[in-house]
Short mmCIF file of the C-alpha atoms (twelve columns), coordinates in Angstrom:
data_MODEL
# 
_entry.id   MODEL 
# 
loop_
_atom_site.group_PDB 
_atom_site.id 
_atom_site.type_symbol 
_atom_site.label_atom_id 
_atom_site.label_alt_id 
_atom_site.label_comp_id 
_atom_site.label_asym_id 
_atom_site.label_seq_id 
_atom_site.Cartn_x 
_atom_site.Cartn_y 
_atom_site.Cartn_z 
_atom_site.pdbx_PDB_model_num 
ATOM 1   C CA . MET A 1   -49.555 67.959 14.246  1 
ATOM 2   C CA . PRO A 2   -48.518 70.170 11.294  1 
ATOM 3   C CA . THR A 3   -50.385 72.126 9.448   1 
ATOM 4   C CA . ARG A 4   -49.651 71.967 5.348   1 
ATOM 5   C CA . THR A 5   -49.446 75.749 5.904   1 
ATOM 6   C CA . HIS A 6   -46.411 74.762 8.490   1 
ATOM 7   C CA . THR A 7   -45.341 72.239 6.173   1 
ATOM 8   C CA . LEU A 8   -44.855 74.289 2.782   1 
ATOM 9   C CA . THR A 9   -43.083 76.744 5.611   1 
ATOM 10  C CA . ALA A 10  -41.267 74.269 6.788   1 
ATOM 11  C CA . LEU A 11  -39.778 72.820 3.271   1 
ATOM 12  C CA . THR A 12  -38.446 76.338 2.823   1 
ATOM 13  C CA . ALA A 13  -36.670 76.897 5.681   1 
ATOM 14  C CA . THR A 14  -35.389 73.474 5.832   1 
ATOM 15  C CA . VAL A 15  -34.173 72.832 2.210   1 
ATOM 16  C CA . GLY A 16  -34.055 76.307 1.483   1 
ATOM 17  C CA . LEU A 17  -35.669 75.987 -2.078  1 
ATOM 18  C CA . LEU A 18  -35.979 79.883 -2.842  1 
ATOM 19  C CA . GLY A 19  -32.121 80.045 -2.777  1 
ATOM 20  C CA . LEU A 20  -31.714 75.580 -3.402  1 
ATOM 21  C CA . ALA A 21  -28.366 75.049 -4.530  1 
ATOM 22  C CA . GLY A 22  -32.620 74.404 -3.461  1 
ATOM 23  C CA . CYS A 23  -49.931 46.406 2.631   1 
ATOM 24  C CA . GLY A 24  -53.185 47.237 4.407   1 
ATOM 25  C CA . THR A 25  -55.874 44.810 5.328   1 
ATOM 26  C CA . GLN A 26  -59.715 45.560 4.364   1 
ATOM 27  C CA . SER A 27  -62.342 45.829 6.440   1 
ATOM 28  C CA . ALA A 28  -63.267 42.458 7.692   1 
ATOM 29  C CA . ASP A 29  -66.989 42.916 7.435   1 
ATOM 30  C CA . SER A 30  -66.774 43.463 3.291   1 
ATOM 31  C CA . SER A 31  -65.003 41.919 0.561   1 
ATOM 32  C CA . ASP A 32  -64.683 45.443 -1.795  1 
ATOM 33  C CA . GLY A 33  -63.431 47.487 1.182   1 
ATOM 34  C CA . ARG A 34  -66.357 48.857 2.659   1 
ATOM 35  C CA . SER A 35  -67.782 48.299 5.852   1 
ATOM 36  C CA . ALA A 36  -71.681 47.519 6.022   1 
ATOM 37  C CA . PRO A 37  -73.938 49.425 4.991   1 
ATOM 38  C CA . ALA A 38  -74.179 53.303 7.513   1 
ATOM 39  C CA . SER A 39  -75.260 56.371 6.500   1 
ATOM 40  C CA . GLY A 40  -73.318 59.832 7.001   1 
ATOM 41  C CA . GLU A 41  -70.898 60.012 9.207   1 
ATOM 42  C CA . GLU A 42  -70.612 56.301 10.273  1 
ATOM 43  C CA . ARG A 43  -69.973 54.892 6.845   1 
ATOM 44  C CA . THR A 44  -66.338 54.265 6.612   1 
ATOM 45  C CA . ILE A 45  -64.827 53.289 3.308   1 
ATOM 46  C CA . ARG A 46  -61.975 50.795 4.171   1 
ATOM 47  C CA . ALA A 47  -58.368 51.668 1.961   1 
ATOM 48  C CA . THR A 48  -55.796 49.352 1.514   1 
ATOM 49  C CA . GLN A 49  -52.086 50.013 0.633   1 
ATOM 50  C CA . VAL A 50  -50.857 50.153 -3.059  1 
ATOM 51  C CA . SER A 51  -47.092 50.941 -2.644  1 
ATOM 52  C CA . HIS A 52  -44.572 52.421 -0.172  1 
ATOM 53  C CA . VAL A 53  -43.069 54.473 -2.392  1 
ATOM 54  C CA . THR A 54  -40.991 57.192 -0.324  1 
ATOM 55  C CA . SER A 55  -38.947 57.883 3.223   1 
ATOM 56  C CA . PRO A 56  -38.644 61.286 4.525   1 
ATOM 57  C CA . HIS A 57  -35.426 62.613 3.020   1 
ATOM 58  C CA . GLU A 58  -32.002 63.117 4.956   1 
ATOM 59  C CA . ALA A 59  -31.935 67.092 3.374   1 
ATOM 60  C CA . THR A 60  -35.601 67.797 4.743   1 
ATOM 61  C CA . GLY A 61  -36.588 65.658 7.388   1 
ATOM 62  C CA . MET A 62  -40.084 65.374 5.423   1 
ATOM 63  C CA . THR A 63  -41.859 63.143 2.222   1 
ATOM 64  C CA . LEU A 64  -45.321 64.530 1.153   1 
ATOM 65  C CA . LEU A 65  -46.549 62.686 -1.959  1 
ATOM 66  C CA . GLU A 66  -49.503 64.926 -3.776  1 
ATOM 67  C CA . GLY A 67  -51.330 65.125 -7.641  1 
ATOM 68  C CA . PRO A 68  -52.130 61.684 -8.123  1 
ATOM 69  C CA . VAL A 69  -53.198 61.355 -11.513 1 
ATOM 70  C CA . LEU A 70  -52.786 57.729 -13.699 1 
ATOM 71  C CA . GLY A 71  -51.552 57.831 -17.483 1 
ATOM 72  C CA . GLU A 72  -52.326 56.243 -20.879 1 
ATOM 73  C CA . ASP A 73  -49.758 53.285 -19.874 1 
ATOM 74  C CA . GLY A 74  -52.085 52.896 -16.183 1 
ATOM 75  C CA . ASP A 75  -49.566 53.584 -14.333 1 
ATOM 76  C CA . LEU A 76  -49.545 56.918 -11.180 1 
ATOM 77  C CA . ARG A 77  -47.689 59.691 -11.209 1 
ATOM 78  C CA . VAL A 78  -47.452 61.235 -8.143  1 
ATOM 79  C CA . VAL A 79  -45.072 64.319 -6.986  1 
ATOM 80  C CA . ASP A 80  -43.022 64.959 -3.785  1 
ATOM 81  C CA . VAL A 81  -43.295 68.050 -2.768  1 
ATOM 82  C CA . THR A 82  -40.235 68.125 -0.457  1 
ATOM 83  C CA . ALA A 83  -37.703 66.140 -2.740  1 
ATOM 84  C CA . PRO A 84  -34.665 67.739 -2.713  1 
ATOM 85  C CA . ALA A 85  -32.684 68.189 -5.770  1 
ATOM 86  C CA . GLY A 86  -31.584 65.332 -7.806  1 
ATOM 87  C CA . GLU A 87  -34.356 62.877 -5.760  1 
ATOM 88  C CA . PRO A 88  -37.275 61.735 -7.993  1 
ATOM 89  C CA . LYS A 89  -40.058 64.951 -7.824  1 
ATOM 90  C CA . LEU A 90  -42.499 63.389 -10.259 1 
ATOM 91  C CA . ILE A 91  -42.632 59.172 -10.035 1 
ATOM 92  C CA . SER A 92  -44.415 56.612 -11.667 1 
ATOM 93  C CA . VAL A 93  -46.094 54.007 -9.393  1 
ATOM 94  C CA . ASP A 94  -47.111 50.865 -11.130 1 
ATOM 95  C CA . VAL A 95  -50.600 50.232 -9.253  1 
ATOM 96  C CA . ARG A 96  -50.772 46.355 -9.605  1 
ATOM 97  C CA . THR A 97  -47.232 45.651 -8.087  1 
ATOM 98  C CA . GLY A 98  -46.738 48.823 -6.232  1 
ATOM 99  C CA . LYS A 99  -43.290 49.114 -8.060  1 
ATOM 100 C CA . HIS A 100 -42.116 52.570 -8.733  1 
ATOM 101 C CA . LYS A 101 -39.381 54.588 -10.291 1 
ATOM 102 C CA . GLY A 102 -38.449 58.202 -10.715 1 
ATOM 103 C CA . VAL A 103 -39.390 60.250 -14.076 1 
ATOM 104 C CA . TYR A 104 -38.479 63.177 -13.314 1 
ATOM 105 C CA . THR A 105 -35.955 65.408 -11.459 1 
ATOM 106 C CA . ASP A 106 -34.320 68.973 -11.246 1 
ATOM 107 C CA . LYS A 107 -32.313 70.937 -8.658  1 
ATOM 108 C CA . LYS A 108 -35.107 73.491 -7.718  1 
ATOM 109 C CA . GLY A 109 -38.622 72.645 -7.642  1 
ATOM 110 C CA . ALA A 110 -41.422 72.254 -4.905  1 
ATOM 111 C CA . TYR A 111 -44.459 70.404 -6.760  1 
ATOM 112 C CA . THR A 112 -47.379 70.784 -5.386  1 
ATOM 113 C CA . SER A 113 -49.605 68.785 -8.087  1 
ATOM 114 C CA . ALA A 114 -49.443 66.800 -11.174 1 
ATOM 115 C CA . GLN A 115 -52.283 66.544 -13.941 1 
ATOM 116 C CA . ILE A 116 -52.864 65.518 -17.423 1 
ATOM 117 C CA . SER A 117 -53.855 68.318 -20.038 1 
ATOM 118 C CA . PRO A 118 -57.170 66.494 -22.494 1 
ATOM 119 C CA . HIS A 119 -55.353 69.484 -24.885 1 
ATOM 120 C CA . ASP A 120 -51.790 67.811 -25.305 1 
ATOM 121 C CA . GLY A 121 -51.447 64.610 -23.066 1 
ATOM 122 C CA . ARG A 122 -48.384 66.139 -21.014 1 
ATOM 123 C CA . VAL A 123 -48.132 66.152 -17.321 1 
ATOM 124 C CA . TYR A 124 -48.710 69.456 -15.825 1 
ATOM 125 C CA . LEU A 125 -46.840 70.482 -12.671 1 
ATOM 126 C CA . THR A 126 -47.079 73.362 -10.205 1 
ATOM 127 C CA . GLU A 127 -44.458 74.907 -8.995  1 
ATOM 128 C CA . TYR A 128 -45.191 76.502 -5.603  1 
ATOM 129 C CA . GLN A 129 -42.185 78.689 -4.492  1 
ATOM 130 C CA . SER A 130 -41.545 80.289 -8.265  1 
ATOM 131 C CA . GLY A 131 -45.093 80.401 -9.273  1 
ATOM 132 C CA . ASP A 132 -44.327 78.615 -12.495 1 
ATOM 133 C CA . VAL A 133 -45.978 76.161 -13.723 1 
ATOM 134 C CA . LEU A 134 -43.933 73.369 -15.942 1 
ATOM 135 C CA . SER A 135 -44.823 70.193 -17.726 1 
ATOM 136 C CA . VAL A 136 -43.230 67.065 -19.318 1 
ATOM 137 C CA . GLU A 137 -43.938 63.829 -21.261 1 
ATOM 138 C CA . GLN A 138 -46.041 60.892 -19.106 1 
ATOM 139 C CA . ASP A 139 -42.649 59.994 -18.996 1 
ATOM 140 C CA . GLY A 140 -40.978 62.523 -17.748 1 
ATOM 141 C CA . SER A 141 -39.098 63.666 -20.710 1 
ATOM 142 C CA . ASP A 142 -39.253 67.440 -22.323 1 
ATOM 143 C CA . PRO A 143 -39.823 69.630 -19.355 1 
ATOM 144 C CA . ARG A 144 -40.945 72.963 -20.513 1 
ATOM 145 C CA . THR A 145 -42.272 76.086 -18.643 1 
ATOM 146 C CA . PHE A 146 -45.939 76.755 -19.664 1 
ATOM 147 C CA . PHE A 147 -46.747 79.726 -17.403 1 
ATOM 148 C CA . SER A 148 -44.264 82.381 -15.066 1 
ATOM 149 C CA . GLY A 149 -44.467 85.376 -13.749 1 
ATOM 150 C CA . ASP A 150 -47.128 87.865 -11.874 1 
ATOM 151 C CA . VAL A 151 -50.302 87.559 -12.009 1 
ATOM 152 C CA . ASP A 152 -52.513 91.069 -11.593 1 
ATOM 153 C CA . GLY A 153 -49.048 92.190 -10.346 1 
ATOM 154 C CA . SER A 154 -48.627 89.835 -7.828  1 
ATOM 155 C CA . PRO A 155 -46.483 86.388 -7.497  1 
ATOM 156 C CA . MET A 156 -48.640 82.978 -7.579  1 
ATOM 157 C CA . ASN A 157 -47.505 80.171 -4.925  1 
ATOM 158 C CA . PRO A 158 -49.597 77.731 -6.942  1 
ATOM 159 C CA . ASP A 159 -50.781 74.520 -5.745  1 
ATOM 160 C CA . ASP A 160 -53.688 72.569 -7.002  1 
ATOM 161 C CA . ILE A 161 -55.052 72.203 -10.724 1 
ATOM 162 C CA . ALA A 162 -57.814 71.571 -13.317 1 
ATOM 163 C CA . PHE A 163 -58.222 71.396 -16.408 1 
ATOM 164 C CA . ASP A 164 -61.719 71.764 -17.976 1 
ATOM 165 C CA . ASP A 165 -61.705 69.719 -21.570 1 
ATOM 166 C CA . ASP A 166 -60.867 72.576 -24.052 1 
ATOM 167 C CA . GLY A 167 -57.072 72.384 -22.132 1 
ATOM 168 C CA . ASN A 168 -57.572 75.790 -20.324 1 
ATOM 169 C CA . LEU A 169 -56.141 75.588 -16.391 1 
ATOM 170 C CA . TYR A 170 -58.019 76.239 -13.051 1 
ATOM 171 C CA . VAL A 171 -55.197 76.771 -9.810  1 
ATOM 172 C CA . SER A 172 -55.457 77.387 -6.311  1 
ATOM 173 C CA . ASP A 173 -53.246 80.049 -5.962  1 
ATOM 174 C CA . LEU A 174 -51.789 80.315 -2.409  1 
ATOM 175 C CA . HIS A 175 -50.277 83.573 -2.075  1 
ATOM 176 C CA . GLY A 176 -50.020 85.224 0.911   1 
ATOM 177 C CA . MET A 177 -50.271 82.194 2.949   1 
ATOM 178 C CA . LYS A 178 -49.846 83.568 6.475   1 
ATOM 179 C CA . THR A 179 -51.894 83.080 9.252   1 
ATOM 180 C CA . GLY A 180 -55.196 85.815 9.612   1 
ATOM 181 C CA . GLU A 181 -54.510 86.722 5.652   1 
ATOM 182 C CA . ALA A 182 -56.753 86.020 3.296   1 
ATOM 183 C CA . GLU A 183 -54.850 86.783 0.119   1 
ATOM 184 C CA . GLY A 184 -55.311 83.541 -1.846  1 
ATOM 185 C CA . ARG A 185 -57.001 83.337 -5.479  1 
ATOM 186 C CA . ILE A 186 -58.399 81.213 -8.356  1 
ATOM 187 C CA . VAL A 187 -56.597 81.669 -11.112 1 
ATOM 188 C CA . ARG A 188 -57.644 80.631 -14.834 1 
ATOM 189 C CA . ILE A 189 -54.848 80.063 -17.250 1 
ATOM 190 C CA . ASP A 190 -55.806 79.701 -21.250 1 
ATOM 191 C CA . ARG A 191 -53.916 77.017 -22.728 1 
ATOM 192 C CA . ASP A 192 -51.529 78.388 -24.598 1 
ATOM 193 C CA . GLY A 193 -50.283 79.954 -21.182 1 
ATOM 194 C CA . GLU A 194 -50.870 83.495 -22.623 1 
ATOM 195 C CA . LYS A 195 -53.229 84.964 -20.475 1 
ATOM 196 C CA . ALA A 196 -54.049 84.727 -16.762 1 
ATOM 197 C CA . THR A 197 -57.482 85.956 -15.179 1 
ATOM 198 C CA . VAL A 198 -57.922 85.939 -11.481 1 
ATOM 199 C CA . LEU A 199 -61.503 84.308 -11.091 1 
ATOM 200 C CA . ALA A 200 -61.921 84.675 -7.283  1 
ATOM 201 C CA . ASP A 201 -59.508 86.144 -4.364  1 
ATOM 202 C CA . GLU A 202 -59.681 87.072 -1.111  1 
ATOM 203 C CA . LEU A 203 -59.196 83.405 -0.250  1 
ATOM 204 C CA . ALA A 204 -58.142 81.803 3.011   1 
ATOM 205 C CA . HIS A 205 -55.351 79.645 1.797   1 
ATOM 206 C CA . PRO A 206 -57.440 77.789 -1.401  1 
ATOM 207 C CA . ASN A 207 -55.966 74.586 -1.955  1 
ATOM 208 C CA . GLY A 208 -58.171 72.179 -3.729  1 
ATOM 209 C CA . VAL A 209 -60.258 73.129 -7.191  1 
ATOM 210 C CA . MET A 210 -62.226 70.954 -9.535  1 
ATOM 211 C CA . LEU A 211 -64.417 71.815 -11.869 1 
ATOM 212 C CA . ASP A 212 -67.913 69.742 -11.602 1 
ATOM 213 C CA . PRO A 213 -68.875 66.709 -13.993 1 
ATOM 214 C CA . GLU A 214 -71.052 69.381 -15.735 1 
ATOM 215 C CA . GLN A 215 -68.137 71.798 -16.342 1 
ATOM 216 C CA . LYS A 216 -70.148 74.662 -15.112 1 
ATOM 217 C CA . GLY A 217 -68.540 75.351 -11.615 1 
ATOM 218 C CA . LEU A 218 -65.641 74.958 -9.829  1 
ATOM 219 C CA . TRP A 219 -65.613 73.598 -6.195  1 
ATOM 220 C CA . ILE A 220 -62.685 75.233 -4.036  1 
ATOM 221 C CA . SER A 221 -61.942 74.200 -0.643  1 
ATOM 222 C CA . GLU A 222 -60.077 76.822 1.913   1 
ATOM 223 C CA . LEU A 223 -57.451 75.163 3.759   1 
ATOM 224 C CA . ALA A 224 -57.792 78.362 6.587   1 
ATOM 225 C CA . LYS A 225 -61.378 78.210 6.816   1 
ATOM 226 C CA . ASP A 226 -62.159 73.976 6.641   1 
ATOM 227 C CA . THR A 227 -64.727 75.088 3.938   1 
ATOM 228 C CA . VAL A 228 -65.844 74.233 0.658   1 
ATOM 229 C CA . SER A 229 -67.487 76.294 -1.566  1 
ATOM 230 C CA . TYR A 230 -68.756 76.221 -5.249  1 
ATOM 231 C CA . LEU A 231 -68.448 79.140 -7.848  1 
ATOM 232 C CA . LEU A 232 -70.645 79.311 -10.843 1 
ATOM 233 C CA . LEU A 233 -68.906 80.183 -14.434 1 
ATOM 234 C CA . ASP A 234 -70.454 82.244 -16.820 1 
ATOM 235 C CA . ALA A 235 -70.706 80.409 -20.094 1 
ATOM 236 C CA . LYS A 236 -67.148 81.153 -21.101 1 
ATOM 237 C CA . LYS A 237 -65.753 79.621 -18.127 1 
ATOM 238 C CA . THR A 238 -63.987 83.313 -17.696 1 
ATOM 239 C CA . ALA A 239 -65.466 84.729 -14.875 1 
ATOM 240 C CA . VAL A 240 -67.536 83.884 -11.606 1 
ATOM 241 C CA . THR A 241 -71.167 84.761 -11.522 1 
ATOM 242 C CA . THR A 242 -72.173 83.461 -8.190  1 
ATOM 243 C CA . ARG A 243 -69.946 81.943 -5.346  1 
ATOM 244 C CA . HIS A 244 -71.647 80.427 -2.258  1 
ATOM 245 C CA . GLU A 245 -69.891 78.264 0.973   1 
ATOM 246 C CA . ALA A 246 -71.441 75.007 0.366   1 
ATOM 247 C CA . ILE A 247 -70.020 72.728 2.794   1 
ATOM 248 C CA . HIS A 248 -68.072 73.206 6.441   1 
ATOM 249 C CA . VAL A 249 -65.757 70.283 7.012   1 
ATOM 250 C CA . ASN A 250 -65.641 69.227 10.891  1 
ATOM 251 C CA . GLY A 251 -62.283 68.138 10.274  1 
ATOM 252 C CA . GLY A 252 -60.682 69.140 13.954  1 
ATOM 253 C CA . VAL A 253 -57.304 69.488 13.417  1 
ATOM 254 C CA . ALA A 254 -57.460 68.591 10.068  1 
ATOM 255 C CA . GLN A 255 -57.615 70.821 7.779   1 
ATOM 256 C CA . THR A 256 -59.044 70.843 3.915   1 
ATOM 257 C CA . ASP A 257 -56.785 69.786 1.344   1 
ATOM 258 C CA . SER A 258 -57.620 68.904 -2.174  1 
ATOM 259 C CA . ILE A 259 -61.019 67.805 -4.059  1 
ATOM 260 C CA . ALA A 260 -62.073 65.372 -6.121  1 
ATOM 261 C CA . VAL A 261 -64.899 64.311 -7.977  1 
ATOM 262 C CA . ASP A 262 -67.192 61.529 -9.412  1 
ATOM 263 C CA . ALA A 263 -69.171 60.857 -11.937 1 
ATOM 264 C CA . ASP A 264 -72.429 61.433 -9.890  1 
ATOM 265 C CA . GLY A 265 -70.692 64.492 -8.664  1 
ATOM 266 C CA . ASN A 266 -69.612 63.074 -5.027  1 
ATOM 267 C CA . LEU A 267 -66.871 65.249 -3.426  1 
ATOM 268 C CA . TYR A 268 -64.135 63.617 -1.948  1 
ATOM 269 C CA . GLN A 269 -62.405 65.897 0.267   1 
ATOM 270 C CA . ALA A 270 -58.398 65.491 1.598   1 
ATOM 271 C CA . LEU A 271 -57.586 66.182 4.857   1 
ATOM 272 C CA . HIS A 272 -54.231 67.434 5.976   1 
ATOM 273 C CA . GLY A 273 -53.639 66.526 9.095   1 
ATOM 274 C CA . ARG A 274 -55.685 63.244 9.595   1 
ATOM 275 C CA . PRO A 275 -54.621 59.867 6.752   1 
ATOM 276 C CA . ALA A 276 -58.318 60.143 5.306   1 
ATOM 277 C CA . MET A 277 -60.806 61.632 3.142   1 
ATOM 278 C CA . ALA A 278 -64.539 63.181 3.995   1 
ATOM 279 C CA . VAL A 279 -66.860 62.392 1.283   1 
ATOM 280 C CA . PHE A 280 -69.730 64.296 0.247   1 
ATOM 281 C CA . SER A 281 -72.617 64.937 -2.636  1 
ATOM 282 C CA . LYS A 282 -73.140 67.737 -4.075  1 
ATOM 283 C CA . TYR A 283 -75.957 68.629 -1.697  1 
ATOM 284 C CA . GLY A 284 -73.272 68.644 1.544   1 
ATOM 285 C CA . GLU A 285 -74.783 65.457 2.438   1 
ATOM 286 C CA . ARG A 286 -71.715 63.815 4.740   1 
ATOM 287 C CA . LEU A 287 -71.789 60.097 2.654   1 
ATOM 288 C CA . GLY A 288 -68.709 59.109 4.814   1 
ATOM 289 C CA . THR A 289 -64.846 58.861 5.282   1 
ATOM 290 C CA . VAL A 290 -62.203 56.847 3.617   1 
ATOM 291 C CA . GLU A 291 -60.285 55.666 6.492   1 
ATOM 292 C CA . VAL A 292 -56.764 53.705 6.041   1 
ATOM 293 C CA . PRO A 293 -56.688 50.433 8.399   1 
ATOM 294 C CA . ALA A 294 -55.956 51.519 12.104  1 
ATOM 295 C CA . LYS A 295 -53.008 49.654 12.860  1 
ATOM 296 C CA . GLU A 296 -51.095 51.513 9.730   1 
ATOM 297 C CA . ALA A 297 -52.170 54.547 10.934  1 
ATOM 298 C CA . LYS A 298 -49.941 55.562 13.079  1 
ATOM 299 C CA . GLY A 299 -46.757 57.654 11.570  1 
ATOM 300 C CA . LEU A 300 -49.586 59.133 8.875   1 
ATOM 301 C CA . GLN A 301 -50.653 62.404 8.980   1 
ATOM 302 C CA . SER A 302 -52.501 63.477 6.124   1 
ATOM 303 C CA . ALA A 303 -54.292 62.283 2.904   1 
ATOM 304 C CA . THR A 304 -53.875 65.130 0.139   1 
ATOM 305 C CA . ASN A 305 -55.565 63.621 -3.093  1 
ATOM 306 C CA . VAL A 306 -57.046 60.772 -5.235  1 
ATOM 307 C CA . ALA A 307 -57.345 59.802 -8.593  1 
ATOM 308 C CA . ILE A 308 -60.297 58.073 -9.659  1 
ATOM 309 C CA . LYS A 309 -59.767 55.481 -12.669 1 
ATOM 310 C CA . PRO A 310 -62.100 56.849 -15.706 1 
ATOM 311 C CA . GLY A 311 -65.154 54.223 -16.336 1 
ATOM 312 C CA . GLY A 312 -64.008 52.654 -13.253 1 
ATOM 313 C CA . THR A 313 -64.755 52.551 -9.066  1 
ATOM 314 C CA . ALA A 314 -60.742 52.177 -8.449  1 
ATOM 315 C CA . ALA A 315 -59.293 55.268 -6.554  1 
ATOM 316 C CA . TYR A 316 -55.862 55.335 -5.596  1 
ATOM 317 C CA . MET A 317 -55.271 58.200 -2.576  1 
ATOM 318 C CA . THR A 318 -51.834 60.079 -1.729  1 
ATOM 319 C CA . VAL A 319 -50.994 59.661 2.098   1 
ATOM 320 C CA . SER A 320 -47.985 60.646 3.895   1 
ATOM 321 C CA . GLY A 321 -46.734 60.995 7.069   1 
ATOM 322 C CA . PRO A 322 -42.934 60.725 9.377   1 
ATOM 323 C CA . LYS A 323 -43.008 57.054 8.285   1 
ATOM 324 C CA . GLY A 324 -43.153 57.965 4.315   1 
ATOM 325 C CA . GLY A 325 -45.349 58.475 1.902   1 
ATOM 326 C CA . TYR A 326 -47.355 56.069 0.417   1 
ATOM 327 C CA . VAL A 327 -50.439 55.355 -2.314  1 
ATOM 328 C CA . TYR A 328 -53.781 53.844 -0.648  1 
ATOM 329 C CA . LYS A 329 -56.375 52.003 -2.907  1 
ATOM 330 C CA . PHE A 330 -60.496 52.289 -2.330  1 
ATOM 331 C CA . ASP A 331 -63.298 51.968 -4.202  1 
ATOM 332 C CA . ALA A 332 -65.038 55.197 -4.860  1 
ATOM 333 C CA . LEU A 333 -68.765 55.811 -5.052  1 
ATOM 334 C CA . ALA A 334 -69.721 55.807 -8.608  1 
ATOM 335 C CA . LYS A 335 -67.428 55.649 -11.608 1 
ATOM 336 C CA . GLY A 336 -64.912 57.985 -12.434 1 
ATOM 337 C CA . ILE A 337 -64.836 60.609 -14.959 1 
ATOM 338 C CA . ARG A 338 -61.293 62.673 -16.491 1 
ATOM 339 C CA . LEU A 339 -61.755 64.997 -14.128 1 
ATOM 340 C CA . SER A 340 -61.514 62.580 -11.214 1 
ATOM 341 C CA . ASN A 341 -58.202 61.833 -11.854 1 
ATOM 342 C CA . GLY A 342 -55.981 63.903 -10.328 1 
ATOM 343 C CA . GLY A 343 -55.943 67.420 -9.485  1 
# 
């Protein structure tokens, strides 16, 4: 089963993007999609299918949905990381009907995340290969390059993104994504796109990045170590004061992908290599696992990310594999906040 590293490597090799010319059933024992009360890893939170969004592309041989974020119209935006030139790269999904449509494409972008800025309401897209951060209106119009160039003399390979309330960006940088290397970084970009600061480095393929509900620190995941760490920030959120490994995820062949939080501070850790999410309390207690129905899991390899509706518990998870890219829905353990809405 390919790791996310292999997926992105294969994307580069297969599509040539560096020089590119480029419905499920609920658990029988619960009407709200949750299993009977249990604790820890025995608790299963059942997800149901909302939409079959993409099929593997002929040009790339794969599809990989990421970056779910709910827009002002209530529709979910997702990116297809492996979409070739001209095919939808940013897709809008009606979570009520499952219908979807492409809203943005270009000739060479490999977009790994989408997030809406609280500062200007635009959708920000991380472009893995060029290192750029692009922004578009929520309907996909008016594309602009927000950030481009090296950070501290090294190019970025940006993956996930989070915003604080002032509109500053926190980006996981997969720079140096080779086996045995730990050259990844967490980068802060001021909301005007003019200044980039490395908050943490020497990370083993950092993937998920998310502020805690109080915005005092960052939760980050390292894909190559299957760990979640907590980075306490200073008052200005421009430097890390302390950093420690908080959770080790026993994922077996699966690896730690994106991270989301809810209003109670619970962590939703996506798993690359398994169509599931591990849920932890902020103190590291394993609260349960979000699972797609067993009869639908064949041909699905990864749950990459989730968006929890602010003020509600409806959560939308992106799931992908050889049979296509899907959106699944489940009930989060607590209400969503702005920070819960993608990453």
